[in-house]
C-alpha positions in Angstrom: -99.2 -203.9 -18.2 -96.8 -201.5 -19.9 -98.2 -198.0 -20.6 -98.0 -196.3 -23.9 -99.3 -193.2 -25.7 -100.4 -193.1 -29.4 -99.4 -190.3 -31.7 -102.9 -189.5 -33.0 -103.3 -187.6 -36.3 -107.0 -188.3 -36.5 -106.3 -190.4 -39.7 -106.6 -194.0 -40.8 -103.1 -195.2 -39.9 -103.3 -193.9 -36.4 -106.8 -195.4 -36.0 -105.7 -198.7 -37.4 -102.7 -198.7 -35.2 -104.9 -198.2 -32.1 -107.1 -201.1 -33.2 -104.1 -203.4 -33.6 -102.5 -202.4 -30.3 -105.8 -202.9 -28.5 -105.7 -206.6 -29.6 -102.5 -207.1 -27.6 -102.3 -207.9 -24.0 -98.8 -206.5 -23.1 -99.3 -202.8 -23.9 -102.0 -200.4 -22.7 -102.7 -197.2 -24.7 -103.5 -194.6 -22.0 -103.4 -191.4 -23.9 -103.7 -189.9 -27.4 -101.1 -187.3 -28.4 -101.7 -184.8 -31.2 -99.8 -181.9 -32.8 -102.0 -178.9 -33.4 -101.6 -175.6 -35.3 -102.4 -172.8 -32.9 -102.8 -170.3 -35.7 -106.0 -171.9 -36.8 -106.8 -174.3 -34.0 -106.6 -177.3 -36.2 -104.7 -180.6 -36.3 -101.3 -180.0 -37.9 -101.1 -181.1 -41.6 -104.5 -182.7 -41.6 -106.3 -179.4 -41.0 -109.1 -180.9 -39.0 -111.0 -178.7 -36.5 -110.2 -179.4 -32.8 -113.9 -179.9 -32.1 -113.8 -183.1 -34.2 -110.5 -184.2 -32.6 -112.2 -183.9 -29.2 -115.2 -185.9 -30.5 -112.9 -188.7 -31.6 -111.1 -188.8 -28.2 -114.4 -188.9 -26.4 -115.8 -191.7 -28.6 -112.6 -193.7 -28.3 -112.6 -193.2 -24.5 -109.0 -191.9 -24.1 -107.6 -188.6 -22.8 -106.0 -186.3 -25.2 -102.7 -184.3 -24.9 -101.8 -181.6 -27.4 -98.5 -180.3 -28.7 -99.0 -176.8 -29.9 -97.1 -175.2 -32.8 -97.5 -172.2 -35.0 -98.6 -172.8 -38.6 -95.1 -172.6 -40.2 -92.7 -174.2 -37.7 -89.0 -175.0 -38.2 -87.7 -178.5 -37.5 -85.6 -177.2 -34.6 -88.6 -175.6 -32.9 -90.7 -178.7 -33.6 -88.2 -181.0 -32.0 -87.8 -178.8 -28.9 -91.6 -178.6 -28.3 -92.0 -182.3 -28.8 -89.2 -183.0 -26.3 -90.9 -180.9 -23.7 -94.3 -182.5 -24.3 -93.0 -186.1 -24.3 -91.1 -185.5 -21.1 -94.5 -184.8 -19.5 -95.7 -188.1 -20.8 -92.7 -189.9 -19.5 -93.2 -188.3 -16.1 -96.7 -189.9 -16.0 -95.1 -193.4 -16.1 -95.4 -193.9 -19.8 -92.5 -195.8 -21.4 -93.6 -196.4 -25.0 -94.6 -194.1 -27.9 -96.7 -195.7 -30.7 -96.8 -194.5 -34.3 -98.7 -195.4 -37.5 -95.6 -195.3 -39.7 -95.3 -198.0 -42.3 -92.1 -197.8 -44.3 -90.4 -194.4 -44.1 -87.0 -195.4 -42.7 -85.6 -191.9 -42.2 -88.7 -190.8 -40.3 -88.6 -193.8 -38.0 -84.9 -193.2 -37.4 -85.6 -189.6 -36.5 -88.4 -190.6 -34.1 -86.4 -193.2 -32.4 -83.4 -190.8 -31.9 -85.7 -188.2 -30.3 -87.5 -190.7 -28.1 -84.2 -192.2 -26.8 -83.3 -188.7 -25.4 -86.4 -189.0 -23.2 -86.0 -192.7 -22.3 -89.0 -193.7 -24.4 -89.2 -196.6 -26.9 -91.0 -196.5 -30.2 -93.7 -199.0 -31.2 -94.8 -199.4 -34.8 -97.7 -201.9 -35.2 -98.0 -201.3 -39.0 -94.3 -201.3 -39.8 -93.3 -203.0 -43.1 -96.8 -204.2 -43.8 -98.0 -204.1 -47.4 -99.9 -200.8 -47.6 -102.6 -202.1 -50.1 -103.4 -205.0 -47.8 -103.5 -202.6 -44.8 -106.0 -200.2 -46.2 -108.2 -203.1 -47.6 -108.3 -204.7 -44.1 -109.1 -201.2 -42.7 -112.1 -201.0 -44.9 -113.3 -204.5 -44.4 -113.2 -204.1 -40.6 -115.8 -201.3 -40.9 -113.6 -198.3 -40.5 -114.8 -195.2 -42.3 -112.5 -192.3 -43.2 -112.7 -189.2 -45.4 -109.8 -187.5 -47.2 -109.2 -184.1 -45.7 -105.9 -183.1 -47.4 -104.1 -184.0 -50.6 -100.6 -183.1 -51.8 -101.4 -181.2 -55.0 -98.3 -182.7 -56.7 -100.0 -186.1 -56.6 -103.8 -185.6 -56.2 -106.1 -182.8 -57.2 -109.0 -181.3 -55.2 -111.5 -183.9 -56.5 -110.0 -186.4 -54.1 -110.6 -184.1 -51.1 -113.9 -185.0 -49.3 -114.0 -188.6 -50.7 -114.6 -191.6 -48.5 -111.8 -194.1 -48.5 -113.4 -197.2 -50.0 -112.5 -199.7 -52.6 -113.5 -197.4 -55.4 -111.2 -194.7 -54.0 -108.3 -197.2 -54.1 -109.1 -198.0 -57.7 -109.1 -194.3 -58.7 -105.7 -193.6 -57.2 -102.9 -192.9 -59.7 -100.2 -195.5 -59.9 -97.6 -193.2 -58.3 -99.8 -192.8 -55.1 -99.3 -195.2 -52.2 -102.6 -196.8 -51.2 -102.1 -195.6 -47.6 -100.7 -192.2 -48.7 -97.5 -193.1 -46.8 -95.4 -190.6 -48.8 -97.7 -187.8 -47.8 -100.0 -187.9 -50.9 -103.1 -187.6 -48.8 -104.4 -187.4 -45.2 -107.7 -188.5 -43.7 -110.1 -188.2 -40.8 -111.6 -191.4 -39.4 -115.2 -191.0 -38.2 -116.4 -194.6 -37.6 -115.1 -198.0 -36.9 -114.5 -200.7 -34.2 -112.5 -198.3 -31.9 -115.4 -195.8 -31.6 -118.4 -196.0 -29.3 -120.3 -193.7 -31.6 -120.0 -192.2 -35.1 -118.3 -188.8 -35.4 -120.8 -186.6 -37.2 -119.7 -183.8 -39.6 -120.6 -182.0 -42.8 -118.3 -181.4 -45.8 -117.3 -177.8 -46.1 -115.3 -175.8 -48.6 -112.1 -176.8 -50.3 -109.1 -174.5 -50.2 -105.6 -174.5 -51.6 -102.7 -173.6 -49.4 -99.0 -173.3 -49.9 -96.2 -173.6 -47.4 -92.5 -173.0 -47.4 -89.6 -174.4 -45.4 -88.7 -172.5 -42.2 -85.1 -172.2 -41.3 -84.1 -170.8 -37.9 -80.4 -171.3 -38.5 -80.2 -174.4 -36.3 -79.0 -177.8 -37.4 -81.4 -180.7 -37.5 -81.2 -184.3 -38.6 -82.6 -183.7 -42.1 -81.0 -182.1 -45.1 -82.6 -180.7 -48.3 -81.6 -184.0 -49.9 -83.5 -186.0 -47.3 -86.8 -184.1 -47.6 -88.9 -183.2 -50.6 -90.3 -179.8 -49.4 -93.8 -180.0 -50.9 -95.5 -176.7 -50.8 -99.1 -177.0 -52.3 -102.0 -178.8 -50.6 -105.7 -179.0 -51.0 -107.8 -179.1 -47.8 -111.4 -180.1 -47.3 -113.0 -178.4 -44.3 -115.1 -180.7 -42.1 -117.7 -179.0 -39.9 -119.1 -180.6 -36.8 -122.8 -181.4 -37.0 
């Protein structure tokens, strides 16, 4: 069977991708791979504590490999670190990298370009699926996820800490994708068919943080026209219990 690793964000798209991949008989997910912010010891972008990430990996039953970054990293530095870490995975006999991306063409193109340098191939089990149907199936299968981060341009702090259920979907503004595929929100999955036990946590405080683009003077595959450099985000802290 072919070996693969899954880019694990701790959120619903990654969890649902793992579920879908485990239904196949031609690809074996042997490791979870997660980018973390070393300034605060949390998952990059999602802001989830590493203790909860470890609890997820233990419940899923897969080893975890981390790619470590500072809090405000340039695209050039990001690409170099990812290349170093994915070379380690390739050296372990892994030939495929799996992602939970759904419809962002430029992001998929960037991933595939970077993977080709290492000799890896990208696998996208959710690609081009209808996002509303995806999240509804996710809920019906018994997955449970809590929103841990919202892009303040689209969703205010009241959405942070909410469980992703049918009522949550009804409450989303019309300009927000049901899966948050444009970065409108991020989540933490704490229960579902891929877990041997529920991940226990308590809801903590909500904080607002701003970021700015980092430019180290190096060229990268994106231009200002390609990326909307959002700067304001609401985070809901989850505390292990």
